[in-house]
N, C-alpha and C positions, 0 to 999 in steps of 0.2 A: 376662754379658753380656745387658741386656736388650733385648728384643725391642719397639721401637721404632716398630714400622709396627703390634705388636698394640695400645700403648697411644694411638697417635694417633687425634683424635677422628676419625671417619667424614666426610669430606666431601658433603653433599648432592648430590646427581645430580639434574643438571640437563638435562631430558627436554624436548624440543620439543614447543610446542601440540599438539594433535591436528589432522588435516588438515580436520576439520570446522570451524577456526579457518584454520589456512593455506593451504587450498585456496580459499577466495572472497577471500582478500588474493592471492593468486599470479595467481589467475585476472584479475582485474583489472589487478595490475601488465601481465602477459604481452598483457590486450587493449590495453592504454593504445600498450604499443609496436610491437606489430602493426599498429596503427591509424597508430601516427604511421608507421612505415615504409613502408603501401601508399598512405598519400597525406599530403602536406607540408599542406594547409588543417586535417587532422585537429585537431590542436591550438591552433589559431587561438582567438583568443575568443568569435569571431563563431560557430564551430561548436560551442564548450565550453558557450557562454552557450547556445545554441539544446535541446543536449540534455540539458540542466540544469533547464530550465524546461518542455520537452516531460515529464520523468520528474520532476515534481516533482506531478503527477497523481496517477500510479501511486504514488508513492513515502507521498504523505501518505495515500493507502488503505491501503496496507502497513503503515505502522505501523499501523494499528490491528487490519489482522489478525493481526498477528504478537501482540498479545493473546490474540485468539480465539484461534488458533492454538497458545499456549501455554499456555491453558487447556481444551485438550482439544477446539474446536469446529473449526465450517470452515463458511465464507460463502460460496455461490457467486451472490448476489443483487449483490454489489457494481455490475458494471459495468453491469445492469438499472437498479438502483438509481439511477445517478447520472443515467443518461438520462432517467427520467422522472423526478427533482428537476430536470434541466435544463431540458422539457419545460414542469413547472407552473414555474417559475419564471420562460421567458419569459410564457408566459400573463397570469400575475398584473401582471408590470412593465409590458405591452403593454394590460392591461385595466386599468391606473391611472393610463396616460401620460395620458389629457383630465384628469383630475382633478387629479392634482398637476405633472405637465408634466416639462419633461427638466430633473431635475439630483438632488442627491444624495440628498433623501426617498425616489423611488419603484429608488434604487439601494438603499436600505437596506431596501426591502419585498421585494426580491428575493431580498437577502444573509438576512433575516429568515424568508423564506418557504424558502429553501434548508435554513436552519439544522435548522428547526423539523422538515420532512419527512424528513430525514435522521436525527431523533433520534424519530422517531414510528418511522420505518420500523425502526431497530435495534431499539425497544423491538418493535416486533409478534415480529418474529423471536426474539428473546431470551425474552417471555414464552411462545412457542409452545414452546420447548424446554425450557425450564425448567418452569413452568410443566405444561404440555398433554402431557411428557413425549414431544415428538415428535425424533425424529433431525434432528439437526442438518440434515442431507444432505439429507434429505426437505423441511423447509421451505423452506431457503437454494434448492433447485432447482425448488420451485414457485412462490417468491417471485420467482425471475429469470424465467421464465416470464410471471406477472402483471404485472412491472412492464414486461418491452419488449413485452406485449402493452396494454399501456395507454398507453406514448409513442406508440404505432403508432395509438390507437383515437385519441387525441389530436390527431395528426396529420393524422388522415385520407387514412393510409398515405402521407403526403409529409414535410413538413418545417418545424418551430414554429421561425419565424424573429422576431429581438429589431427591433423597431421601428428605422428606418437612424438616427433623431438619438438614440436609445437606447445602441444600438448604436457608434455615435460617441462619446460619453460616457463609455461602459463601457470600454472598449478598452487605456486606462492602466492596468485594472487588471490586464492579462493583459501588457501592453508595455512597461508604465511600474515605476518601480523608484528605488531608491536607490543613488547613487553606481556607475551600469551594469549594476548587480544587480535582477533582474525582481521584481518581488512574487509570483509564484508560489514563486520558489527562498528568497525569504525566510522565506515562510509555512512552506514546506516547513522550511526546519532549524529554524523554531520547534517543530515539533511532533516534531520529532525530538528534542529537546533536553527537551524537556516528557516526552514518551516513555518516552526512557531515564534520567530520573529517576525516574519513577514505576517502571518493571520491576527496575532494578538496583537503586535506593537506597528504594524507598518500601515501605512492610509492604502495600499494594497488588500491587505487583509477586511479591511473597513468595508472596501468596494465591492469585494467578493461577496461579504455578508448582506449589505442591503442590495447587489442584485440576484441573490438567494430571498430575498426576504420579498421585495416585490421589482418586479421593475421599471413597470411606471414611476414606482415611488423616488426609485436610484436614479432612473433619466430624468424627471424632473430635477431631482437634487445633484444635476450634471456629472452623472457618472455614465462613463461612457459604456454600457451594459454588453454589449456584441463585442467589443475589446477584453473586458475583462473576463466574459467567458471563453472569448480564445486563447487568451495568454493561459487559463487554468487547462487547456486542453493540449496546449503547448508543453506545457508545464509538466504537465502526467504525461505525455509520451516521453519526453525527456530521460525522467523519471525510471520510464522500463527500460530506455537504454542502459542507463547506468543500471540498474537491478541485473540485467544482462548480460553487461559485463564481467560480474559476482559472481554470475552462475555458470555462464560457457566452464571457467576453469577447474569448476567442479566436477562435472562428469566429461568435458571434451566432445560433449554431440552433442545433438539436435533433432526431433522427431518429431511428428504430429501430435504427440501425446507431449510433449513440452510443455508447459505452463499450464498445462489443464485445469483447470477451474480456480487457479489463479485469479479472476475477476469475482467469485464468489467468496473467496477468503478476503480479498482487496476491501471488499464494500462491506461483507459481514465486519471487519475492524474497524473501519470506520464507523457505524451503525452503533456496535457495542459500546466503542468508544464517546459516545455522544453528539454528536456531530447529526443533525434534522436532516430525515433523508428525502424531504420535502425543499433544502433548503433555510438558508437565513442564517444560520449557526454551525459552527461549525468548533474543534479543538485538535489540534495534534496532540498533544500530551496525552489526549483521553483516545487516539487512533492507536500511538503505542502499546497503551494501555489492551486496547482488542485485539493486537497482533499478538500479546505474550500471550494471553488469556487463549486463542486460539490455539495457539503453538504450545500450552503447557496441555493444554485437551489432547490435543495429538499425540503428546509424548509420553500423556498418561495412559491413554490406550495402547502403545507400545509397550508400555514397561509392565503394563498390569496386563492380567486375561477377563477381568469383568466387563468388559463390551470388545465386541468386533473391530480390531481398527478398521477393516470397512468401511465402518457406521460413521465413520468418522465426517462425511459430507451432512452424514443426515441429523449429526450433531450441531455441525454450524449453520445448517437449515433452521433447526428448532431455534438454536438461539439468536439469529436474528427476528425472527419472528417472536419472541420473547422482547428483545432490544426495542422495537416496533411498539412493541406493545406497553410496554415500561412510559416510552414517550410520548405516547398519547395519555396515558393515564395521570403522566405529568404538569400535559397544558389541561385537562379538564378540572385538575387538582386545583390550579390556581384560585 
C-alpha cells in the first residue's frame, strides 16, 4: 500500500502578514470603531471631511519624508521650512498686490514662490548632506532653527498676514473643491498615487530602497547613491512647498508657530506606516495609514474628554516608540 501522504504535493503554508503590516491597519480600524462609539458625530461627513483636509498638509509632507527615510536620511526642518515658505509667500503676494491687483496672476506668483523656495531649501539640505558629507541630523536640525528664526524675523516677532482682499480670493484653494471633496484632499490623493507609483513600481523607488539598505552595495550595483539621496531631499522640499500652498489660504497668515511639530507628525506617520527608520524599505500607502491614525487620535481627543488634547504630542511620541519596537520585534522574529 503506497503512502499517499508522502507522495502528495505539499500545500504552501499560508502565513499572516507581519505585524508591521497588520498593526497599522488594525489600529486604524480600532480607532474608527472607538471614535464612532464615543461620539455619534465622529463618522459624519463634516467631521471626516475636516479631518482629511487638516491631515492633507502633513500627509503631503509625509509622502516626501517616506522617500527620505527609505533612503536612510532624515529631515527635521520641514515644519520650520513650511513656516518660512508661508511667510515668504505672503510677503511676495502682498508686495505684488498694488501692481498685479487681486486676481489669478498674484496667486500664481505666490504658488511659484512657494514651489521654488521649497525646491531650493530641499536642494540646500541635500547638497550639504551628500556633497559636504554632513550628517542629515545636524544639517536639518540647524536648518530647523534657521528657518524658524527667519520667519520670526520677517514677522518682527508677530504675524505675517495676507491682505484681506487676497485672503478672500485665495480661500477657495482650501475651502473649495470638486463634488464636496476639498482641494487639499484632492492634491493629497494625487501626491499619494504618484508617490506609490514611484516607490513600488518605478526604478527610482528601487534605487531609494537600495541606497537606504546599504550605500556600498548600492554603489557597487551602479546606483548613484548621492544623486538618489539628493533627489529625495529636493522632492521633500518641493512637497513642503505644495503643502504650504494648501495651508496659507486656511488662515491667511504665518508666524513663528506655523508648522510647529509638523516634522514630528510627518516622521511619526512614516514610521507608523511601516517604513524602516534606518532605511532600506518604505511604503507610501502605509504612510497614508499613519497619517490617518495620527489625525483620528487628535480628532478623538478633541471630540471627547477622555484625555486632554494638549497631550496629543505625548500620545504621538508614545506611538513612535511603539512603532519602532514593533519593527525591531519583527526583525528578531524572522
